[in-house]
C-alpha positions in Angstrom: 17.7 -28.7 -6.4 14.5 -31.2 -6.1 10.8 -30.8 -6.2 10.2 -30.8 -3.0 13.1 -27.5 -2.3 11.7 -25.8 -4.6 8.4 -26.3 -3.6 9.4 -25.4 0.2 11.2 -22.2 -1.4 7.9 -21.1 -3.3 6.4 -21.8 -0.1 7.9 -19.5 1.9 7.9 -16.7 -0.7 4.6 -16.5 -1.4 4.6 -16.4 3.0 7.1 -13.6 2.8 5.1 -12.0 0.1 1.4 -12.3 1.9 3.0 -10.6 5.7 4.9 -7.9 3.7 1.6 -6.9 1.5 0.1 -7.1 5.0 1.9 -4.8 6.7 1.4 -2.2 3.5 -2.3 -2.8 3.5 -1.9 -1.8 7.6 -0.5 0.7 7.0 -2.8 2.6 4.9 -5.7 0.8 7.0 -3.9 3.3 10.0 -3.6 6.7 8.3 -7.3 6.4 6.9 -8.9 6.0 10.5 -6.3 8.6 11.6 -7.3 10.9 8.7 -11.1 10.0 9.2 -10.9 10.6 13.3 -8.9 14.1 12.8 -12.1 15.0 10.4 -14.2 13.8 12.4 -13.2 15.0 15.8 -12.0 12.0 17.7 -9.5 10.6 18.6 -8.3 7.5 17.2 -7.4 4.9 20.9 -4.5 3.0 21.1 -3.5 4.5 17.3 -3.7 1.1 15.8 -6.3 -0.7 14.0 -6.7 -4.9 14.0 -7.5 -7.2 11.3 -10.6 -8.8 11.2 -11.3 -10.9 8.3 -9.1 -11.8 4.9 -10.7 -13.2 2.0 -10.0 -13.9 -1.9 -12.5 -11.2 -3.8 -13.1 -10.0 -7.1 -12.3 -5.7 -8.3 -14.6 -4.3 -10.9 -12.9 -5.5 -13.4 -13.4 -9.3 -12.1 -10.1 -9.2 -10.8 -9.3 -11.7 -7.5 -7.6 -9.2 -4.8 -7.2 -9.4 -1.5 -10.2 -8.2 0.7 -8.7 -7.2 4.2 -11.4 -5.4 6.7 -9.9 -4.4 9.6 -12.0 -2.8 13.3 -10.1 -0.1 15.7 -11.3 1.9 18.3 -11.7 5.6 18.5 -13.5 8.0 21.2 -16.1 11.1 20.3 -16.2 12.1 24.2 -12.8 10.9 25.5 -15.3 8.2 28.2 -15.7 5.8 25.8 -15.1 3.9 23.3 -16.8 2.9 20.0 -16.0 0.1 17.2 -15.1 1.5 13.8 -14.5 -0.4 10.5 -12.4 -0.4 7.0 -12.8 -2.7 4.1 -9.8 -2.4 1.5 -9.8 -4.6 -1.8 -6.4 -4.5 -2.8 -4.5 -1.9 -1.4 -8.1 0.7 -2.4 -9.9 2.0 0.4 -14.0 0.4 -0.3 -15.2 1.2 2.9 -14.6 3.4 6.0 -17.1 3.1 8.7 -16.1 6.2 11.4 -19.1 8.1 13.0 -20.7 8.8 16.3 -23.1 6.7 18.1 -26.3 9.0 17.1 -25.2 8.9 13.2 -22.5 6.9 12.2 -21.1 7.9 9.0 -20.2 5.5 6.4 -18.1 6.3 3.6 -18.1 4.3 0.5 -16.0 5.0 -2.4 -15.7 3.8 -6.0 
């Protein structure tokens, strides 16, 4: 095997890992959005979350992880759309934003 072929295999393996890791993180964010909306009596619209950003960040121990931000829409009346958000550092939720327009609930977890 040439160096080029090995490099291609390493890049493909890294992309495969990123894809599977992102699916796992998205499922975690979706579950958290569902639970937060249900706890506050809101409706999660479209039953999905959308990636808003992906960047490297350090956790409290200084370890480099991927920080993913997800947006989702929910409704408090059924006639409107309000944007909420979730931030994951690795596979840990560090911020969840859901609440009514008047008093938005931002949960920061450490």
